[in-house]
Structures are given as C-alpha cells and as structure tokens.
C-alpha positions as CSV (number, residue, x, y, z in Angstrom):
1,M,128.2,131.3,93.3
2,I,130.1,128.0,94.2
3,R,127.6,127.6,97.3
4,R,124.3,128.4,95.7
5,L,125.7,125.0,93.0
6,L,126.8,123.1,95.8
7,T,123.1,123.4,97.6
8,G,121.8,122.1,93.8
9,F,123.5,119.7,93.5
10,A,122.7,118.5,97.1
11,A,119.2,119.0,96.3
12,V,119.2,116.9,93.0
13,G,121.0,114.4,94.9
14,L,118.4,114.0,97.4
15,L,115.6,113.3,94.6
16,L,117.8,110.7,93.0
17,A,117.6,109.3,96.5
18,L,114.4,109.4,96.7
19,G,113.8,107.8,93.4
20,C,112.3,110.7,91.8
21,K,108.5,111.1,92.9
22,E,105.7,109.9,91.1
23,P,103.3,113.0,90.2
24,D,100.2,112.2,92.2
25,G,100.0,115.3,94.7
26,G,103.1,116.2,95.6
27,S,105.0,115.1,98.9
28,S,103.1,113.4,101.6
29,G,99.8,115.6,103.0
30,G,100.1,114.3,106.7
31,T,97.9,112.1,108.8
32,T,95.0,113.6,109.5
33,G,91.7,113.5,106.8
34,V,92.1,109.8,106.3
35,A,89.7,107.2,106.6
36,L,89.3,103.4,106.3
37,Y,87.2,100.8,104.6
38,A,87.6,97.1,105.2
39,Y,85.4,93.9,103.7
40,D,83.9,92.2,106.2
41,S,83.5,88.5,105.0
42,T,81.4,87.1,107.9
43,S,78.8,90.0,107.3
44,T,79.6,90.5,103.8
45,S,79.5,93.9,104.8
46,V,82.1,97.1,104.7
47,F,83.4,98.4,107.9
48,V,84.4,102.1,108.1
49,W,86.6,104.0,110.3
50,S,86.0,107.7,109.4
51,D,89.2,109.1,111.2
52,L,92.4,106.6,111.3
53,S,94.2,108.7,113.9
54,A,91.3,108.4,116.0
55,L,91.3,104.4,115.5
56,Y,95.1,104.5,116.2
57,D,94.6,106.1,119.4
58,S,92.1,104.0,120.6
59,T,92.0,100.8,122.6
60,T,92.9,97.6,120.9
61,T,88.8,96.2,120.2
62,V,87.2,99.0,118.2
63,A,83.8,98.7,116.4
64,P,83.4,100.4,113.2
65,T,81.9,104.1,112.9
66,K,79.6,103.1,110.1
67,T,78.7,99.8,108.3
68,I,77.7,99.8,104.6
69,T,75.8,96.5,103.5
70,S,74.2,95.8,100.0
71,S,72.3,92.7,98.8
72,V,74.9,92.5,95.8
73,F,77.7,92.3,97.9
74,G,76.0,89.3,99.1
75,S,75.4,87.7,95.7
76,K,78.6,88.8,93.6
77,I,81.4,89.2,96.5
78,T,80.4,85.9,98.4
79,S,84.8,85.7,98.6
80,L,86.8,88.6,98.7
81,A,89.8,88.3,96.6
82,W,93.2,89.1,98.9
83,G,93.3,92.5,98.3
84,G,90.1,92.5,96.1
85,L,89.6,96.3,97.7
86,C,90.5,99.4,96.1
87,F,89.7,102.7,96.4
88,D,89.2,106.0,94.0
89,R,89.7,108.9,95.6
90,Q,89.1,111.2,92.7
91,N,85.4,110.3,91.9
92,G,84.7,108.7,95.8
93,Y,84.0,104.6,94.4
94,L,85.2,101.7,96.0
95,Y,85.7,98.5,94.1
96,L,85.5,95.0,95.5
97,V,86.7,91.9,93.5
98,S,85.7,88.8,94.1
99,D,88.2,85.6,93.9
100,T,86.4,84.1,91.1
101,G,86.6,87.7,88.9
102,N,83.1,89.6,90.0
103,I,83.4,93.3,90.6
104,V,81.3,95.4,92.5
105,R,81.7,99.4,92.3
106,V,79.7,101.4,94.8
107,R,79.9,105.5,94.1
108,N,79.6,108.3,96.4
109,I,81.1,105.9,99.4
110,R,81.8,108.8,101.2
111,T,78.6,109.7,102.3
112,Q,77.0,105.6,102.2
113,S,75.5,104.4,105.4
114,G,73.7,101.4,105.9
115,D,71.9,99.9,102.9
116,V,73.3,101.3,99.6
117,A,70.6,102.5,97.0
118,S,70.9,100.2,94.4
119,S,71.4,103.3,91.8
120,D,74.5,103.3,93.5
121,V,76.1,99.9,93.0
122,V,77.4,98.5,89.9
123,S,78.5,95.0,89.0
124,F,80.3,93.5,86.2
125,S,82.6,90.7,85.5
126,L,85.5,89.3,83.6
127,A,85.3,87.6,80.9
128,S,85.6,83.4,81.3
129,T,87.5,83.1,77.7
130,G,91.1,83.7,78.7
131,R,91.1,83.2,82.1
132,L,94.0,80.6,83.3
133,A,93.6,77.2,84.7
134,T,92.5,76.4,87.9
135,S,93.2,80.5,89.0
136,T,92.2,83.0,91.5
137,F,92.0,86.5,91.5
138,G,93.9,88.7,93.7
139,Q,94.9,92.0,94.5
140,A,92.9,95.0,92.9
141,S,94.2,98.6,92.3
142,L,92.9,101.5,90.5
143,D,94.8,103.8,88.8
144,M,92.7,106.8,89.2
145,Q,94.6,108.9,86.3
146,T,93.9,106.8,83.8
147,D,90.9,105.5,85.3
148,T,92.1,102.0,84.7
149,L,91.9,99.1,87.2
150,Y,94.4,96.1,87.5
151,I,93.4,92.7,89.0
152,T,96.2,89.8,89.7
153,E,95.3,86.5,88.5
154,N,97.3,83.5,89.5
155,G,96.7,80.0,88.1
156,T,98.6,76.6,87.4
157,S,99.3,77.7,84.1
158,G,100.7,80.8,84.6
159,T,99.8,84.4,85.9
160,Q,98.4,87.6,84.2
161,I,97.0,90.8,85.1
162,W,93.8,91.8,83.9
163,V,93.4,95.5,82.8
164,V,89.8,97.4,83.1
165,S,90.0,100.5,81.2
166,N,87.2,103.1,81.7
167,A,86.6,101.6,85.3
168,S,84.3,104.1,86.2
169,T,82.1,104.0,83.5
170,Q,81.6,100.1,83.1
171,P,77.7,99.5,83.0
172,Q,76.0,97.2,84.7
173,S,76.1,93.2,84.2
174,A,79.4,94.2,81.7
175,T,81.5,91.5,80.7
176,I,85.3,92.5,80.6
177,A,87.2,90.7,77.8
178,L,90.8,90.1,79.0
179,Q,93.5,92.7,78.2
180,A,96.4,90.7,80.0
181,L,99.3,92.2,81.4
182,A,102.1,89.8,81.8
183,A,105.4,88.9,81.4
184,S,106.5,85.5,79.9
185,G,107.8,82.9,82.2
186,D,106.3,84.4,85.1
187,T,104.1,82.7,88.2
188,G,102.4,83.6,91.2
189,G,101.9,86.8,90.3
190,T,99.7,88.2,93.5
191,G,100.5,91.9,94.0
192,V,99.8,94.7,91.9
193,A,99.7,98.7,92.6
194,A,99.4,101.5,89.8
195,S,99.3,104.9,89.7
196,S,99.9,107.8,86.9
197,G,100.2,105.1,84.3
198,S,102.7,103.3,86.1
199,V,102.0,99.6,86.9
200,Y,103.9,97.8,89.8
201,A,103.6,94.0,90.2
202,F,105.1,90.9,92.3
203,M,105.7,88.0,90.7
204,L,106.6,84.8,93.2
205,S,108.9,82.9,90.4
206,G,109.6,83.1,86.4
207,D,112.2,82.8,84.0
208,T,115.6,84.4,84.4
209,V,115.6,87.8,83.9
210,G,118.5,90.3,82.0
211,T,121.9,89.4,83.1
212,V,120.5,87.5,86.0
213,T,121.5,84.0,84.7
214,T,121.4,81.9,87.7
215,Y,118.2,83.5,89.6
216,T,114.9,82.6,89.1
217,G,113.0,83.8,92.2
218,P,110.6,86.5,93.7
219,R,110.7,89.6,91.5
220,L,109.2,93.2,91.2
221,R,108.4,94.8,87.7
222,K,107.6,98.2,86.6
223,G,105.6,98.6,83.2
224,T,102.4,100.0,81.8
225,S,99.1,99.2,80.8
226,S,100.8,97.8,77.8
227,G,103.5,95.5,79.1
228,F,106.7,95.0,81.3
229,T,110.4,94.8,80.5
230,D,113.1,93.1,82.0
231,A,114.9,96.2,82.3
232,N,112.4,98.0,84.7
233,T,112.7,94.4,87.4
234,I,114.2,94.2,90.5
235,I,115.2,90.7,91.6
236,G,118.0,89.1,93.3
237,P,118.8,87.2,97.2
238,A,119.4,90.9,98.3
239,T,115.7,92.0,97.4
240,L,114.4,89.6,100.2
241,L,111.3,89.2,98.5
242,G,108.9,86.2,99.5
243,Q,105.4,84.3,99.1
244,Y,102.4,87.1,98.2
245,G,104.4,90.3,98.0
246,S,101.1,92.2,98.3
247,L,101.9,95.8,97.3
248,A,101.3,99.5,98.5
249,L,102.3,102.5,96.6
250,D,103.0,105.7,98.5
251,T,102.2,108.2,95.4
252,G,103.5,111.3,97.6
253,N,107.0,109.8,98.3
254,G,107.6,107.4,95.7
255,Y,107.9,104.4,97.8
256,L,106.8,101.0,97.3
257,F,105.8,98.6,100.1
258,V,105.9,95.2,99.7
259,A,104.7,92.8,102.1
260,R,106.1,89.1,102.7
261,H,104.0,86.3,104.7
262,N,106.6,85.5,106.7
263,T,105.5,81.9,107.8
264,D,104.5,80.5,104.7
265,A,107.9,82.0,102.7
266,G,110.0,80.6,105.4
267,A,111.7,83.9,106.7
268,S,112.4,85.6,109.9
269,T,113.4,89.0,109.0
270,A,111.1,92.0,109.1
271,P,107.8,91.5,107.0
272,I,107.5,94.7,104.9
273,L,110.3,95.6,102.4
274,V,110.3,99.2,101.1
275,F,111.6,100.2,97.6
276,T,111.5,103.5,95.9
277,T,110.1,103.9,92.5
278,G,113.4,105.4,91.1
279,M,115.1,101.7,91.9
280,F,113.9,100.2,88.8
281,G,115.7,100.2,85.9
282,Q,119.0,100.3,87.9
283,A,120.6,97.4,89.2
284,Y,118.7,93.8,89.5
285,D,120.1,93.0,93.0
286,Q,118.9,95.8,95.3
287,A,118.5,95.6,98.7
288,P,114.9,97.3,100.3
289,T,115.9,100.9,101.1
290,A,114.0,100.1,104.6
291,T,112.1,97.8,106.6
292,L,109.1,97.8,108.5
293,G,107.2,95.4,111.4
294,T,109.1,92.3,113.0
295,D,108.8,88.6,112.5
296,A,107.4,88.3,116.2
297,D,104.5,90.7,115.7
298,Q,103.8,90.3,111.9
299,P,104.6,86.8,110.9
300,N,101.8,86.5,108.8
301,L,100.9,89.6,107.0
302,R,99.2,88.8,103.9
303,V,97.1,92.4,102.7
304,I,98.7,95.9,102.8
305,A,97.3,99.2,101.5
306,H,98.6,102.7,101.6
307,A,96.8,106.5,101.6
308,G,98.5,107.6,98.4
309,T,99.5,111.3,99.6
310,K,98.8,110.7,103.2
311,D,100.8,109.0,105.3
312,W,99.4,105.8,106.5
313,L,100.3,102.0,106.2
314,V,97.6,99.6,107.2
315,G,98.2,95.6,106.6
316,L,95.6,92.7,107.1
317,R,97.2,89.1,108.6
318,G,96.0,85.8,107.3
319,S,96.2,81.9,107.5
320,G,96.4,80.0,104.5
321,A,92.8,80.7,102.9
322,T,91.7,82.0,106.5
323,A,91.4,85.9,107.4
324,F,91.6,87.5,110.7
325,A,90.3,90.2,112.4
326,T,93.6,91.9,112.7
327,I,94.5,95.5,111.6
328,D,97.7,96.6,111.8
329,L,97.9,100.7,111.4
330,W,101.6,102.6,110.5
331,K,101.2,106.3,111.5
332,S,104.1,108.0,109.3
333,P,106.0,104.3,108.1
334,M,109.3,105.7,107.2
335,G,109.1,107.9,110.2
336,G,109.9,104.7,112.5
337,T,106.5,104.1,114.1
338,A,105.9,100.7,115.6
339,A,102.6,99.3,114.4
340,K,99.3,99.6,116.4
341,T,96.9,96.6,116.3
342,I,93.2,97.0,116.2
343,T,90.7,94.1,116.5
344,A,87.7,95.0,115.0
345,S,84.3,94.4,116.6
346,P,82.0,92.5,116.5
347,A,83.8,89.4,117.4
348,G,84.1,86.8,114.5
349,S,84.8,89.8,111.7
350,L,87.3,88.2,108.9
351,F,89.4,90.8,106.6
352,K,90.7,90.2,103.3
353,G,90.7,93.5,101.8
354,V,91.3,97.1,103.2
355,A,91.7,100.5,101.4
356,V,92.5,103.8,102.5
357,D,90.8,107.2,101.6
358,G,93.3,110.1,101.9
359,N,90.5,112.6,100.8
360,A,88.3,111.7,103.6
361,S,88.0,115.4,104.6
C-alpha cells in the first residue's frame, strides 16, 4: 500500500513539473506525418515540404515539394507580417496575415497545388478604427478549439492583440471590428500563441507587475480572449527574455518556446527559451526550464513555429526588416538534438512566416 501511494505521489510530482499539460491531443505524437508551409515574399507563394522528416534528412539546399499560388496573395499579402502564417489543423485551413492587417484564408490546403481556385480563397481585413498610431501587425496564432484568430499589433501608442472570433467562417471582404486584448501600460507586443482558450503573449516592456516593483522589462502573459491578469505573468531578469519574443506552443506537452533575436537584444546566450504553461501563476522571476540553440548558430532568430502535438520546432531568421531563406529545424527539440539548417531553393526566397501541420497524413 505504501509503495502504491509513493508511486502515485511521484506521478503527481512529474505532472506538476511538466506544468500540467494543456488538453490538446495528449502527449507528443512523434515526428512522422508532418508538413511544413512557408510563405515566400519574393514570389508571393506558399512553399510546401510535405515530409518534414525527409527535409531534415536531406541536403542543405532543398526545393519545396510543391508551390501554392493565388492572385490574392499578391494583392493582399504584399508584405507578410513577421510570424503572420498559422495553421488550422482541424479544418485544414492556412491563414496568412499581412503587416498592414489583411488576412487571407485558404481552405483544403493539404490538397492544394499550383494556383488555388478562387472558391478556396477568402480575404478579409482588420478595421481601421481602433488601430494604434504608426502600427505594424505581427505574429498570428489560431486557437482551433475556439476558432479564434489572434494577431499582434505594435505601435508608437502602445500594443494590443486583435481577437478575431469565428475565424473559419468570416466571409469574403469582411471588416473585423476591434476586440482588443491588452494589458494597460504594456508596449512592444510581438508574440502570441493560443490553444484551448488560453492565450500567451510576449511584451517587450511595460508598467511594473504585481510585486515586481523595480522591473519593467520584457514579460510573458497568459490569459484568455477577454483579458490578462498580473498574477499570470512571468517577468524578471532570470527569465532571459529579450527583443521580439516570437512564441510557439507545444500543446501536447505544455511547453512554451520563446525566440529571442540575440543581435537586437544584445544577448549572447541560447536564443530559444523554454517555459512550461504551468509556470504561469507561480513566482514572477523564473528561469527557463530549458534553452535551445546557440548564439553562434542562431544569433538572428526572428520567427518560430511548433507542430502542436508532434515533436518539431521550426525557426526563421531575419535582420531588421529583411527576411532570409534559412530554415532551422529541431527534431524532438526537448531531446537535446541540435538544429538542422536548410536553405530553400530557388535562391532569393525570403520567409517571414512558417506553419507546421502535425496532421499531414
């Protein structure tokens, strides 16, 4: 009896250590059956690699398995937002978000190849009313459980996240009124990730939070579509957070990955910080559970994406407003594997957004 009790306590302790997993399909489903989507700004088209494992094992310069095109991409997504590509695994939709607030939704994305039929493409936009001064839109994340799309907006007058409800059924040419998700005093919001009703956000600076009375720097927030609370904030020098803070969520294991652009943040340590979703609501000043990458290999990491319930992490690099054709792949990232760096072909491709489909087969 005592042995059974001790075993039970040990299991509870392990769950707590992992941060209490989010309910999105259980633990990681391995690394097979995963596809990679990247938006090439040069050709205004979506590149698809249908087998991420094959890409990882390939040579360092690789052409996509197929290319998806549409005249709507060229007219509405002339400049993709940093991190402005996200996937709806449940419906098989791909979302593209421009840095000016246009949104394109492509259905049946898994079977698309070449030019997309007009019936499979819908474009809509965020309203002009309520926007911040001289703002730019950034990372987008789709909570497929609630059919809600979240898009960061960062401007000189503050920062906020646009909440787009019923994303999968928004009609052609719709204008989305502002439903703002923000914390008073926060600035520099560039990262967002969402799943099962929870929303995670990165802010570069802001007012003091709770009992952290002398620190106003970068912070991670956890909330819902209706708001954030200071109690669910991670802030402080031990966090190692820095500029841009692109987010990726491992929903199968409850890990939140945060990418820091070391060059712009003035940092020289590992550029990817790993927190658990269960760390929110505990102490403010917490060190990451783990770190990934190296300053020598990924000093300019700008965007990251995760496969959700599959065990892949993908990164893109950039410098200033310039994107690169470089793709960094972590296979089973928490297992300690180093990144594999891939350069896309053709030469001249530029990627500011990437999405990973964990239900590709």
